[in-house]
Every structure is written in structure tokens, then in C-alpha cells.
DRENLOSE-833532 format. One record per residue (C-alpha): chain; y, z, x; residue number from 1. Coordinates in Angstrom, 1 decimal, always signed. Example, Ala and Ser with C-alpha at 12.3 -4.5 7.8 and 13.67 -1.06 7.14 Angstrom:
  chain       y       z       x  resi
      A    -4.5    +7.8   +12.3     1
      A    -1.1    +7.1   +13.7     2
***
This chain:
  chain       y       z       x  resi
      A   +93.9  +131.4   +56.0     1
      A   +96.6  +133.0   +58.5     2
      A   +95.7  +134.1   +62.0     3
      A   +96.2  +137.5   +61.7     4
      A   +96.0  +139.0   +65.2     5
      A   +99.0  +139.0   +67.5     6
      A   +98.9  +136.6   +70.5     7
      A   +96.5  +137.6   +73.5     8
      A   +98.4  +138.6   +76.6     9
      A   +96.9  +138.0   +79.6    10
      A   +96.5  +141.1   +82.0    11
      A   +93.6  +143.7   +83.0    12
      A   +90.0  +142.3   +82.3    13
      A   +88.4  +145.0   +80.7    14
      A   +91.5  +145.3   +78.0    15
      A   +91.6  +141.4   +77.0    16
      A   +87.7  +141.7   +76.9    17
      A   +88.4  +144.4   +74.1    18
      A   +91.0  +142.8   +72.4    19
      A   +88.2  +139.4   +72.4    20
      A   +85.3  +141.5   +71.3    21
      A   +87.5  +143.6   +68.4    22
      A   +88.7  +139.9   +67.3    23
      A   +85.2  +138.4   +67.0    24
      A   +83.7  +141.5   +65.8    25
      A   +86.1  +141.8   +62.7    26
      A   +85.8  +137.9   +61.7    27
      A   +81.6  +138.7   +61.9    28
      A   +82.6  +141.8   +59.8    29
      A   +84.3  +139.8   +57.3    30
      A   +81.5  +137.6   +57.1    31
      A   +78.9  +140.6   +56.6    32
      A   +81.2  +142.1   +54.0    33
      A   +81.2  +138.4   +51.7    34
      A   +77.2  +138.5   +52.2    35
      A   +77.2  +142.3   +51.3    36
      A   +78.9  +140.9   +48.1    37
      A   +76.1  +138.4   +47.0    38
      A   +73.3  +140.9   +47.5    39
      A   +75.5  +143.4   +45.5    40
      A   +76.1  +140.9   +42.8    41
      A   +72.2  +140.2   +42.7    42
      A   +71.4  +143.7   +42.6    43
      A   +73.9  +144.4   +39.4    44
      A   +72.1  +141.6   +37.7    45
      A   +75.5  +139.6   +37.5    46
      A   +75.5  +136.1   +35.8    47
      A   +74.9  +133.3   +37.3    48
      A   +78.3  +132.0   +37.6    49
      A   +79.8  +135.4   +39.2    50
      A   +76.7  +135.3   +41.5    51
      A   +77.8  +131.7   +43.0    52
      A   +81.4  +132.7   +42.6    53
      A   +80.3  +135.1   +45.8    54
      A   +78.1  +132.7   +47.5    55
      A   +81.1  +130.2   +47.5    56
      A   +83.4  +133.5   +48.8    57
      A   +80.4  +133.7   +51.7    58
      A   +80.6  +130.1   +52.6    59
      A   +84.2  +130.3   +53.0    60
      A   +84.4  +133.6   +55.0    61
      A   +81.8  +131.2   +57.4    62
      A   +84.4  +128.7   +58.1    63
      A   +86.9  +131.4   +58.4    64
      A   +84.6  +132.7   +61.2    65
      A   +84.2  +129.6   +63.0    66
      A   +88.3  +129.5   +62.6    67
      A   +89.0  +132.7   +64.2    68
      A   +86.5  +132.2   +67.0    69
      A   +88.2  +128.8   +67.8    70
      A   +91.5  +130.7   +68.0    71
      A   +90.7  +133.4   +70.1    72
      A   +88.4  +131.3   +72.9    73
      A   +91.4  +129.0   +72.7    74
      A   +93.9  +131.8   +73.7    75
      A   +91.2  +133.4   +76.2    76
      A   +90.7  +130.3   +78.5    77
      A   +94.4  +129.4   +78.0    78
      A   +96.1  +132.4   +78.8    79
      A   +93.5  +134.9   +80.2    80
      A   +91.4  +132.7   +82.9    81
      A   +94.7  +131.1   +84.5    82
      A   +96.0  +134.4   +85.0    83
      A   +93.1  +135.6   +86.4    84
      A   +92.3  +132.4   +88.5    85
      A   +96.1  +132.5   +90.1    86
      A   +95.6  +136.5   +90.6    87
      A   +92.4  +135.8   +93.1    88
      A   +94.1  +132.8   +95.0    89
      A   +97.3  +134.8   +95.6    90
      A   +95.3  +137.5   +97.2    91
      A   +92.9  +135.4   +99.1    92
      A   +96.0  +133.9  +100.2    93
      A   +97.8  +136.7  +101.2    94
      A   +94.8  +137.6  +103.3    95
      A   +95.0  +134.7  +105.4    96
      A   +98.7  +134.6  +105.8    97
      A   +99.2  +131.9  +103.6    98
      A  +101.0  +131.4  +100.2    99
      A   +99.1  +129.9   +96.8   100
      A  +100.4  +126.6   +95.2   101
      A   +98.8  +125.4   +92.1   102
      A   +97.6  +122.2   +93.5   103
      A   +95.6  +119.1   +91.6   104
      A   +92.5  +120.7   +93.1   105
      A   +93.3  +124.4   +91.8   106
      A   +94.2  +122.8   +88.3   107
      A   +91.0  +120.8   +88.3   108
      A   +88.5  +123.4   +88.9   109
      A   +90.4  +125.9   +86.0   110
      A   +90.1  +122.8   +83.9   111
      A   +86.5  +123.2   +84.7   112
      A   +86.0  +126.9   +84.4   113
      A   +88.2  +126.7   +80.8   114
      A   +86.1  +124.2   +79.2   115
      A   +82.6  +125.6   +80.6   116
      A   +84.0  +129.2   +78.7   117
      A   +85.3  +127.6   +75.6   118
      A   +82.2  +125.6   +75.3   119
      A   +79.7  +129.3   +75.5   120
      A   +81.9  +130.7   +72.9   121
      A   +81.8  +127.9   +70.5   122
      A   +77.8  +127.0   +70.9   123
      A   +77.5  +130.8   +70.2   124
      A   +79.8  +130.5   +67.3   125
      A   +78.0  +127.5   +66.0   126
      A   +74.7  +129.1   +66.2   127
      A   +75.9  +132.2   +64.1   128
      A   +77.3  +129.6   +61.6   129
      A   +73.8  +128.2   +61.1   130
      A   +72.2  +131.4   +60.6   131
      A   +75.0  +132.0   +58.0   132
      A   +74.5  +128.6   +56.7   133
      A   +70.9  +129.3   +56.6   134
      A   +71.3  +132.5   +55.0   135
      A   +74.1  +130.7   +52.3   136
      A   +71.0  +128.2   +51.3   137
      A   +68.3  +131.0   +50.6   138
      A   +70.5  +132.9   +48.7   139
      A   +72.1  +130.1   +46.7   140
      A   +68.5  +128.3   +45.9   141
      A   +67.4  +132.0   +44.8   142
      A   +70.4  +132.5   +42.9   143
      A   +69.6  +129.5   +40.8   144
      A   +66.0  +129.5   +40.4   145
      A   +65.4  +133.8   +40.0   146
      A   +68.7  +135.3   +38.9   147
      A   +68.1  +133.6   +35.3   148
      A   +65.7  +135.7   +34.9   149
      A   +67.0  +138.6   +35.2   150
      A   +68.9  +138.4   +32.6   151
      A   +66.6  +140.1   +30.0   152
      A   +67.9  +143.5   +31.6   153
      A   +64.0  +145.0   +31.8   154
      A   +62.2  +147.2   +34.4   155
      A   +60.3  +144.2   +35.6   156
      A   +63.3  +142.0   +36.4   157
      A   +65.5  +144.9   +37.7   158
      A   +62.5  +145.4   +40.2   159
      A   +62.5  +141.8   +41.0   160
      A   +66.9  +141.9   +41.5   161
      A   +66.1  +144.9   +44.3   162
      A   +63.4  +142.8   +45.8   163
      A   +65.4  +139.7   +45.8   164
      A   +68.4  +141.5   +47.5   165
      A   +66.6  +143.4   +49.9   166
      A   +64.8  +140.2   +51.1   167
      A   +68.1  +138.7   +51.4   168
      A   +69.3  +141.6   +53.2   169
      A   +66.7  +141.7   +55.6   170
      A   +67.8  +137.9   +56.4   171
      A   +71.5  +139.3   +57.2   172
      A   +73.7  +138.9   +60.0   173
      A   +73.7  +141.7   +62.5   174
      A   +73.5  +140.4   +65.8   175
      A   +73.8  +137.2   +67.5   176
      A   +70.4  +136.3   +68.9   177
      A   +69.9  +134.5   +72.0   178
      A   +67.3  +132.1   +72.5   179
      A   +65.3  +134.3   +74.7   180
      A   +65.3  +136.1   +70.8   181
      A   +67.2  +138.6   +72.2   182
      A   +69.5  +140.4   +69.6   183
      A   +72.9  +141.6   +70.8   184
      A   +75.5  +142.9   +68.7   185
      A   +78.6  +140.9   +68.5   186
      A   +80.8  +143.1   +69.8   187
      A   +78.7  +143.7   +72.7   188
      A   +78.4  +139.7   +72.9   189
      A   +81.8  +139.2   +72.8   190
      A   +83.0  +141.6   +75.4   191
      A   +80.4  +140.7   +77.8   192
      A   +81.3  +137.0   +77.7   193
      A   +84.9  +137.5   +78.3   194
      A   +84.1  +139.9   +81.3   195
      A   +82.0  +137.1   +83.0   196
      A   +84.4  +134.6   +82.3   197
      A   +87.0  +137.0   +83.6   198
      A   +85.0  +137.6   +86.9   199
      A   +84.0  +134.4   +87.7   200
      A   +87.7  +132.7   +87.1   201
      A   +88.9  +135.6   +89.5   202
      A   +86.4  +134.7   +92.0   203
      A   +86.9  +130.7   +92.0   204
      A   +90.3  +131.3   +92.2   205
      A   +89.5  +133.5   +95.5   206
      A   +86.8  +130.8   +97.0   207
      A   +88.9  +127.9   +96.6   208
      A   +91.8  +129.1   +98.1   209
      A   +89.6  +130.7  +101.2   210
      A   +87.8  +127.0  +101.3   211
      A   +91.5  +125.6  +101.4   212
      A   +92.8  +127.5  +104.1   213
      A   +90.0  +126.3  +106.2   214
      A   +88.1  +129.8  +106.1   215
      A   +84.3  +129.3  +105.7   216
      A   +83.1  +132.9  +105.6   217
      A   +83.6  +135.8  +103.2   218
      A   +82.4  +139.5  +102.9   219
      A   +81.1  +140.3   +99.5   220
      A   +82.0  +143.1   +97.3   221
      A   +79.9  +144.7   +94.8   222
      A   +78.1  +147.6   +93.0   223
      A   +75.8  +149.6   +96.2   224
      A   +72.5  +148.3   +94.1   225
      A   +73.7  +144.4   +92.8   226
      A   +71.6  +142.0   +94.2   227
      A   +72.6  +139.0   +95.1   228
      A   +71.2  +136.3   +92.2   229
      A   +70.4  +138.9   +89.8   230
      A   +70.9  +142.6   +89.7   231
      A   +67.2  +143.7   +90.9   232
      A   +67.5  +140.9   +93.6   233
      A   +66.1  +143.0   +96.7   234
      A   +69.0  +140.8   +98.5   235
      A   +71.9  +143.6   +98.0   236
      A   +75.3  +141.8   +97.9   237
      A   +77.9  +144.5   +99.0   238
      A   +79.1  +144.6  +102.6   239
      A   +77.4  +141.0  +103.3   240
      A   +78.8  +137.8  +104.8   241
      A   +78.2  +134.6  +102.7   242
      A   +79.5  +130.9  +103.4   243
      A   +82.3  +130.2  +100.6   244
      A   +79.9  +127.4   +99.3   245
      A   +76.8  +130.3   +98.6   246
      A   +79.4  +132.5   +97.0   247
      A   +80.9  +130.2   +94.9   248
      A   +76.9  +129.5   +93.8   249
      A   +77.0  +133.1   +92.9   250
      A   +80.3  +134.1   +91.8   251
      A   +78.7  +136.8   +89.7   252
      A   +75.2  +137.9   +89.4   253
      A   +75.3  +139.2   +85.9   254
      A   +76.9  +139.6   +82.8   255
      A   +79.4  +142.6   +83.6   256
      A   +79.5  +142.0   +87.3   257
      A   +81.9  +143.7   +89.0   258
      A   +81.6  +141.1   +92.7   259
      A   +84.5  +140.3   +94.3   260
      A   +85.2  +138.6   +97.9   261
      A   +87.3  +138.4  +100.8   262
      A   +88.0  +135.8  +103.3   263
      A   +87.1  +136.3  +106.6   264
      A   +88.7  +133.9  +109.0   265
      A   +87.6  +136.3  +111.7   266
      A   +84.1  +135.3  +111.1   267
      A   +83.2  +132.0  +112.3   268
      A   +80.6  +129.8  +109.9   269
      A   +76.9  +130.4  +109.7   270
      A   +76.2  +126.8  +108.7   271
***
């Protein structure tokens, strides 16, 4: 199936995050629509071959979902992350009176960020795919054992069909499920993930150029209530001075964090 969205254009983090979220939500919705077709076929008491045909369409949609996530993840890490890393590095270079040049160290750092970001998107995609595959197997088994019993069309069979469809809907695909058990809508997860990876890439460029320039301390710019290692950390981040290595350890403190750093060559290292 052709990839229908236009190529991702690097730019504003919020705009790109909305684009990534829209693409992945669209892919997920296509999968959910095929799922709904399966339950509708069962409720309508279609004959088994037709129910199985809708199931095969659902399975094809799982593959399409993986393909779309893969395409968008590759575009994001291949276009947006280098753009943001360079923006952060250029800004830091200006503040210390230097120019930014792509060196092997910067390229290696970007490659590491890209690999991590791509892997995170794919892990979520694979988890979603496993959920969909489990639903497919459950629905297929139910169709083979129970749908033939509905052919008589009596009241009991009709109620059974609705009960089976309701059971399958209850096991449906509405959210990305985190290991903690939290259920998050696909659009919210994708937008949050893209914003987090974008912020980390920009700050990595800033911090790596700062370190390259021999500057050890940075000033933190963040929300007034944002803590250093988590939003609720009593160690508030904004306005504080941090060693560049400490800053690299905590480039953000939560998924939608707006943290940024500025080199402070005028401040001696605290280490």
C-alpha cells in the first residue's frame, strides 16, 4: 500500500509533533475501522466465509499500521532530529563566539539519539501490534467455533452474536498501553513522544557544543514549577547553574518539558 502522507518537512517542534501524531492516529484509525468491520459482520450474522474475510482485512491492516509507523519514525529521526540538534548547537556556538561544524563526535551523538528515538517508536508499534494480533486470534477462534452456530437466526443466536461482538469490542484497540498499565490515546502518546525526542535532540546539540567549546557550566531555562529530575522534584530547575554533564543526564524532566540550556563561560566549574 502506498504511503499517502507527504514527506515530513523539518521545522517547529510543535508543528512536527502534531504531524507525527496525525499520521500515527490515522494509521491506528484504519486498523480500528477494520476491527469494527469484523464485529459488525458477527453482529449481522454473516456467514463464516465473509466474517473470515473481514478478519483477513484486519490482519492486513496490522501490517499496514507497522509500515506507516516505520515510515514516519524514519522520517522523524532522519529529518527532524538533525535539524533540531544543529539548531541547538548553532545557538550554543553563537553564545560562546564560535561556529558550529559537524564533526565525528556530533555525528555519533546524533546517530545515538536517532537510534534511541527510532527504537522507542518501534517498541510502541510492536506492543500495539501484539495487542492487535491477540485480538485477531481471539476473534478468529470465536468466528470458527461460534459464528456457524448463529446461522439458524433464532433469538438465542442473535443474542449470542451481539454478546460475542460486545466481548470483542471490550477487548478493542483504543489506546497505547504502557508497562505501568496506563492507557493513553495514540494521538496523545505520539505527540508527547515526538516533543520529548525533539527537546532532547535540541538540548544535546546545545550541550555537546558547549562541552566542545571548553565551557563546563550552563544556565537552565524551564517552567517556573518544573523540577530537575521530575516535574514535582522540589529541586526547581529554571535559573539554576548546572555542570554540562549533569545537564546532559537530565536534558528534560518529563515528556512535554520545555527545558533549554545556555552556556555560561563566565562561570567556573563547580566540580
